[in-house]
C-alpha positions in Angstrom: 19.0 3.9 181.4 21.4 6.2 183.3 20.4 9.5 184.7 23.0 12.2 185.5 22.0 15.1 187.7 24.3 18.0 188.1 24.3 20.6 190.8 26.5 23.4 192.2 26.6 26.0 189.4 25.9 29.7 189.9 27.3 33.2 189.7 30.7 33.9 191.2 33.2 36.7 191.0 36.6 36.3 189.3 39.0 34.6 191.6 36.2 32.8 193.4 35.4 29.1 193.7 32.6 26.7 192.9 32.1 22.9 193.4 30.1 21.0 190.9 28.6 17.6 191.6 27.1 15.0 189.4 25.3 11.9 190.6 24.5 9.0 188.3 21.5 6.8 188.9 19.6 4.0 187.2 20.2 0.4 186.2 24.0 0.7 186.2 26.3 -2.3 186.1 29.5 -0.3 186.0 30.9 3.2 185.2 34.2 3.6 183.5 35.3 7.2 182.9 33.3 10.2 184.2 34.0 13.7 183.2 33.0 17.3 182.8 32.7 19.2 179.6 31.6 22.8 179.0 30.0 24.8 176.3 30.3 28.6 176.1 27.8 30.6 174.0 28.4 30.2 170.3 31.1 27.6 170.8 31.4 23.9 170.7 31.3 21.7 173.8 34.9 20.9 175.0 36.5 18.7 177.5 37.3 20.1 180.9 38.4 17.1 182.9 38.0 13.3 183.1 38.6 10.7 185.7 38.7 6.9 185.3 37.3 4.3 187.7 40.8 3.9 189.3 41.3 7.6 189.6 43.5 8.6 186.6 42.8 12.2 185.6 43.1 14.3 182.5 42.6 18.1 182.3 42.3 20.7 179.6 45.3 22.9 179.6 43.2 26.0 180.3 42.1 24.6 183.8 45.2 22.8 184.9 46.3 23.9 188.4 42.9 25.5 189.0 40.3 22.7 188.7 40.3 19.3 190.4 38.2 16.4 189.4 37.4 13.6 191.9 34.8 10.8 192.2 33.1 8.6 194.8 32.6 5.2 193.2 30.3 4.0 196.0 28.0 6.9 195.3 28.5 7.0 191.5 29.2 10.7 191.8 31.8 12.9 190.2 32.9 16.3 191.5 34.7 19.3 190.0 36.3 21.8 192.3 36.9 25.0 190.5 39.2 27.6 192.0 40.5 30.9 190.8 37.7 31.2 188.4 38.0 33.5 185.4 35.4 35.1 183.2 36.5 32.8 180.3 35.3 29.8 182.5 31.7 31.0 182.0 29.8 28.2 180.3 27.2 25.5 180.7 29.0 22.6 182.4 27.9 19.1 181.4 28.6 15.9 183.3 29.4 12.7 181.2 29.6 9.1 182.2 30.7 6.1 180.2 28.7 3.3 181.6 27.5 -0.3 181.1 24.0 -1.4 182.0 24.7 -5.1 182.2 27.8 -7.4 182.1 27.0 -8.4 178.5 26.4 -4.9 177.0 28.9 -2.5 175.7 29.5 1.0 177.1 27.5 4.1 176.2 28.0 7.7 176.9 25.4 9.5 179.0 25.0 13.2 179.6 23.5 15.4 182.3 21.3 18.4 181.6 24.0 20.9 182.3 24.5 23.6 184.9 25.3 27.2 184.3 28.5 28.7 185.7 28.9 32.5 185.3 32.1 34.3 186.4 31.5 38.0 186.5 32.1 41.0 188.7 
């Protein structure tokens, strides 16, 4: 199995910055895409940003120019640098990894437990 542990959430004022981290561990053969999703109260979980194993990135329109996703393949870790945060960025942020446990098995999606980000003055 794959465990994803997120860290870095918290309370920040509008215009501030936070950096989220997510480390994957377990019996991992390889990790393809990793990403961040968020879920605001009463809303569905939506994509924030993804990054492939070779560094190709994709962002939701609402965070382009403010958020940057990156990863360290040697550490099986993905990061989300969030700048110029707005109240509408308030949500629980979830880490996602698309991983294979062995050479012969297919890929599966794994999720972290979530970390709260609150943007408020």
